[in-house]
N, C-alpha and C positions, 0 to 999 in steps of 0.2 A: 207623844207628838212629836214628829222630828222635820224639821224645814231644811232645805237645802238653798245654799248661798253659792252659785257658781261664778267666779272671779274669772275672766280672759283677759290677758295680753294680747297683741298681736307681734308678731315676729321677733319674740323673746327667747333668746339662747340661753341656755341652761348657764354659762359663764356670765352671765347678764345679772345674775344674782348671787348675792354675798355667801347664802348658804350652800351651793355647790362647788365644785371645784372650778379652779379660775382659766383652766385650759391652757392657753399659751399666754396669758396675761399674768401679771403679778398677783400675788394674793393682797387680798383687799382693795382690788380695784374697783369692784360693784361695791356701790354703797346703797342698800337695800333693807334697812333694818326692820322694817315693819312686818316685810315677807320673809325675813328670816324668822323673825320671832313667830311667825305661823309655821314654818317648818318644825321650829323646835318644840311646839305643843303637838305636833300632828305626825303624821306619816310623809316622807319625802322618798318619791320614785326616783331613782337613778338612771333607769333604763327605760323610760317613758318616750314613745314615739307617736308622730303624726300620721295620721293614714294617707296623707300627701303632702309634700313640702311648698304649699302653696293654699291660698285664704280659700277660695271658694269650694274646691271638692271637699277640702276637709271640715269646713262647717256643715255640709252636707253628710258627710260621714259621720261627725259628731252628732248632729240631729238624730239621725236614724240608727246609730249603734252598728253600724255594718260598712263594709270595706267597699271602696270604689268598684271593684270588678261585680259587687252584688247588688248595686244601686243604678250604677252608670251616670252618676255625676261627676264626669270625667275632667273637666276644664273650667277656667275662669269665664266660660260661656254658657257653662251647665250647671246652672244655680239650683240649690233646693227649691222646691215648689209646695213641698206637701205630699206630692205623690205617693212617696214611700213613708208609711206611718213610724213617727218616731218617738221618743219620750216624752215630748211634751203633749202628744196626743193621749198616750197612755194616762200621764197624770189628769188631763181633763175628764178621761172617762172616768175617772175616781174622785172628781168634783175638787181637785187641788187647784187654787189658782197659779197660774202659770204667767210670768211677766216678765219681759226683756227690758232694759235699759243699755243702750248702745248699740255696737255695729254686730250685726248678723250677717250680711252678706250673702242674703238668698234672692230668690229672683224679685220678689215684690212685697209690699207689707200688706198687698190684699191677698195674699196667696194662704190657705188654710195651714199653717205650718207648726202649729201647736201652739201658739201663744195667745193668753186671752187679752193682754195688752202690750204693744211694742210703744217703749218711751224712748225719743231721740234715734229711731233705727235708721241703720245705713244698710242699701242693699245695692247690688250691683246695677251700674248706669243704665238707665232707660229699659231695663229687663233682660239686657242681651250680655251684658260685660263686656269683656276684653276679647274681641272676637278674632284679633290677629292672631292669638294663641292656637286657634282652629287650625291655621296652615301650617302643616308640619311635614307634607313632602310634595315639593320641595320645601324648604324654609324660606319666609322672605327675609328681606331685610327690615330692620327694625332700628329707626333712626332716634328714639327717645331718650336713648340710656345717658346722654352727658348731663341731662337735668340733674341725676342723683349726686353727679359731683359739684353741681352748682348750687343746690339747694342744703348748704352745711352751714353750721356754725350757731351763734345764739340769737334767741328771737322767739316770738311767738306764731305759731301757723294755725291754719283751720283745725289741723290735727289737735293742737294741744289746747285748743279753746273747746272742741268737743269735748276732750278728755275733762276738762272742767264741769263741763255742765254735766256730764254723764255721773261725776261724783256727785256733785248737787241733787240730782234727780233720785240717786241709790240712797243717799241718805234722808232724803226727804219721804220717799216710800218705805224706809225701814223705820222711820220714826212712826209711820201709821199702820205698820205691819198687822196682817189679821191674827188674831188668837186662835187658827187653827193651821194645820200642816200647809206650807206653800214653797213654792220654788222661785226663786228668782237668779235670774241670769245677766250679770254687769259685766258689759265686755267695752273693753278699751281700744284704741288705735295705737298708743304707745306701746313699745318703741319703733314702729312702723316708720320708715322714712316718710318724708323728708326730714333728713338727720340735723334738724333745727329743735333745739331745746331754750328752754326760759332761761335768761341770763343768767338767775342766782342759782341753778343745777350746774349750767355750763361751766361757771366760774369755779366748779369744785374739782376739775380736772384740768390737767397740763396737756394741750393737744401735742405738744414736743414729746411727749413721753408715748404717744402711740403712732409715731410717724415710721415711715418705712417705706422701702421700694415693693415694687410689683412682684408677687409670687408668680413661681411658673405655674403654666397651667397643667394638670396631670394628663400625662401621657396616654390617652384613649381617646379615639376616633369620635365617641359620641360626647363626651366632655370637651373637646375641642369645639363642636359644633354649638354646643350650649354657650361655650366662652365667646365665639364670634358674634352669636346672635346678643346674647347679653353681654356686650362688651362694656359694662360700667368701669371695669378698672383703667382701662386706656385713657380714661377723662381725668383720672386722680394724678395726683402729683405727690412726692413724698410728703409734703406739708399739708397738702387737702387730705389725704388719708388720715394724717394725726388728727385733723379738725373734724373730718366725720366721723371717726370711732370715740372720740372725747365726748361727741355730741349723742351718740347711741347711748354710752353710759351714762350722760346726763338724762336724757329720757328715762332710761332704767330708773334711775334715783327719782324723778319727777312721777312716773307711774307709781312708785313705792309708796310716795306720799299720797296719792290717791287712793291706793288701797287701804293704808293706814287710816284715812279720813271715814271709809266705808265700814271699816271693822271696829271704828271707834263708834260709829254711830249703832251698828249691829249691838255692842256692849249697852248702849245708850238704850236701846228698844226695850232689854229685859229679855230677849229672846236667844242671847248667845249660847246659855248653857241647852241648849234644845235645837242647835241649827248646825249641821255640818258644813264648813265652809271648803269649797275645793278651788284651786287655785292651779291655772296653768296658761299656756299660749297655743295659739292654732299650728304654728311651726316657729323654726328659729331664723337666724340671720348670719349670712357668711361673712358681711363685713372686710372683704378683701381677702381672705384665707384661700390659699390655691387659686388665686387669682379672680374669684367670683364675689360679687355683692347680693345683697339681697336673698334668695331661697333657689327653688328650681333645682336642686342637687339633692344626691343621698349621703352626702356627709353630715357628720354629727353636726355640726354649726347648724345644718339647716333641720335636719330628720329629728334629731333628739330634743326633747321639749323639756322644760321644767312640771313638774305635776305635784302639789300637794294637798292632802287631805287632813284637816282639823276639824275636831269636834267630839260630842259625847259618844263614849263607848270605843274611840279610837286611840290606840298606843300614842305616847307621848315620846318626842325625840326619837322615835324609829325611823330607819333607814332600809329600804327595799332594792337591790340589784335585779330581781327578776323582772324580764320584759314584759312591760303593757304597753297600751295601745290608747288612745282618746277615744276608739269604740267603746272601750271600757265605763266611758262616764253614764252612758244610757242605763246599762243595768245597776251601776251604782244609784243612780238619782231613782230610779223606780222603786229599788229595792228599798231605799232609805227611807221614802216618803210615803210608800203603800206596804202592802202585807203580802204582795207577790212576790214570792221568793222560792226559788229563781226566776229572774225575770225571763219571759219568753218575748220570741220575736227578734232579740238581738244576735249578734255575732261576738259581741265583746264579754267579758266576764267583769262581776262586782270587782273593784278595788277593796271592797272591804272583807273579800275572802281569802283563803289561806295563799300565800306566795305559792308558784309555782316555776321552779328553776328551769325547770327543762321546756317550758312555752315557748311558741315562736310566734313572732308579731312581724306583719308585713306593712311598709308604705308603698305607695303606686304613685307615678307620676306619667301623666298622658296631656301634656299640655306645652305653651309655646316654648319653641328653643331645641326641642328633644323631637327628632324625628320618628323615635321606636319609643316602646313604653319602657319606663325603668321600674325595677321592683325591688325594693330592699327586703331581707330578711334578716332579722336578728334572735339568734339563739344562743343562749348561754353568753359567753364574751365575745361571741363571734358575729361579723356581718358579712352576708353574703349579698351582693347586687347583681340581678340580671338585666341584660340589656337586648331588648327582642331582636329578631330577624338575624342571629348569627353574630352579635357583636360579643367581643370578649367580654366576660364576667370578671367581677374584683371580689375578692375576698380578704377580709381585715380580722387581725386577732386586736382587739379592743383592750385586751388585758397590757398587752405588752407592746403595744402601737397605737397609743389613744390619738395619736395627730393623722392615723390612716395614711401613713408613708410607704409602707410595704404591701404590695398586693402579692398574696402568699396563692392566686387562682392556680399558677403554674409550678408552683412549688410542692403543694399539698394537696393531692389528686383525691385522696380518700375526704379531707375536709369540704374539698369543693364538691365532692359527689353526695354528702350528707347535705350540704346548705340547699343543691338542687333538688335534691329527693324531698325535704321538709318544704320547699316552696312549693312544689308539685303536688303536695297533701294537700296544699290549703285552693292553689289554683293552677291552671296551664297558662303561663304567661304570655306564650305564642298566641293562643286563642284570644285571651283578654285583648292583647295588641291589636288582633284583627276587629275585634268586636268595637272596640275604642274608634279606629279609625274609619270603621264603616259608618257608627252612629254620628262621627263627627261630619262626614262625607255628607249625609243627609242632613244636617244643620247646616253647612256651608251654603248647600244648593237653596234651602229654604230661606237663607239670609240674601239671597241674590247672587251667588256665586263666589268664587275667588277673588275675580277682578274688581267685583265690587266690595268685598271685605279690605281689600287693599287701599282703596281709595279714603277709608274711615281714617278719623283723626286718630293719631297713635296718642296714647298717655301713660305714665306710670303707676299712678295709685288712685283708688275711687276717690271722688271729691266726698268731701264730709257732710255735704248736703244731699246726697243721695239717698232716695226714697224708693 
């Protein structure tokens, strides 16, 4: 009998963990001993990508094991509703108890989304989510961005209080876990902004060490539009950038303590030896890099995520560099808990299978601030980013240029052609862009039209009491 304990952070970049390379931050900046220890006794994936660099569509893709263009949950206003069957439904059909504890970000707790029980769930507000993101041609003004630079520093928030409740509920559930195969999804809000961390964690970091001037916006017309819409950075100063970044790493340390408590509860339950633990995040955080905060770009800070798998039969201290995706969670979960191998109905591949260095994985964005579809394709150590409607592509060699500072699109036409061909083998990005806009146009009219949506209140993050 094998169980699955899936633990998910929100907005956690790889460099927020000590077990991953520190990126542009000094080695040792991240203080995450519990998650680092999990990586040491399992497999750490170094090229794992989110299906979309934003919460709601990613969580639909995770649930279904399929990419956005296959399921049509495009944006923060188009949340998972159970219409497309997912791994939860598969386990339920095999009489496996499926429980969620914490954030789901689906449409509603009343939809048949594959969970027998939802404890402390968070879903999109009012079942409609962030509707301003549907308005992409032309882009509206977005006036809520200053809040991010104002909500920084030490303290408690509804988010940290929520995460403590998630830990308590998860520990309580594990103490009474059934003696038959089960799957439990423990989902935190940290280190998602507001960038306010409990004092004891904030005190571990020196804000002055993170101070810096604004990064220049990359020279690309679509990225310029995203930066104008999500203009968080113009509200930061040299000093407040330091405070915000220090608070982010403090939230990572806070998250690590929560995860440590859950893993300790798993050990105490007596079921650790027959439980596969998966730790990951839905997407990353730019934290001011290249002039962006939050997510909504295809840069590594936002699109590449930590992914660790540990448990019975899994290699210890192993590192994999082949590209993988969060859509791979669905077949991994179903193949582990049931006897159905290979899993059917999913586009991903089990993370417990052999590495495939030649594999290509994608990420898609059809949400606020971006007038056209963005599609990332990672293969080998290259990244190709397609911008629909004729906008110039980007191509990076992540081995020689991990900071993504040199766009090779015009310098290496053969590589550019290979990236484009690999992408077209998976999807037609222009047709997908047209379909996303068409679906969103229907939803805009259903919600009362563009002018009605412009009148609605703007907000930056989902309240911790959304059901």
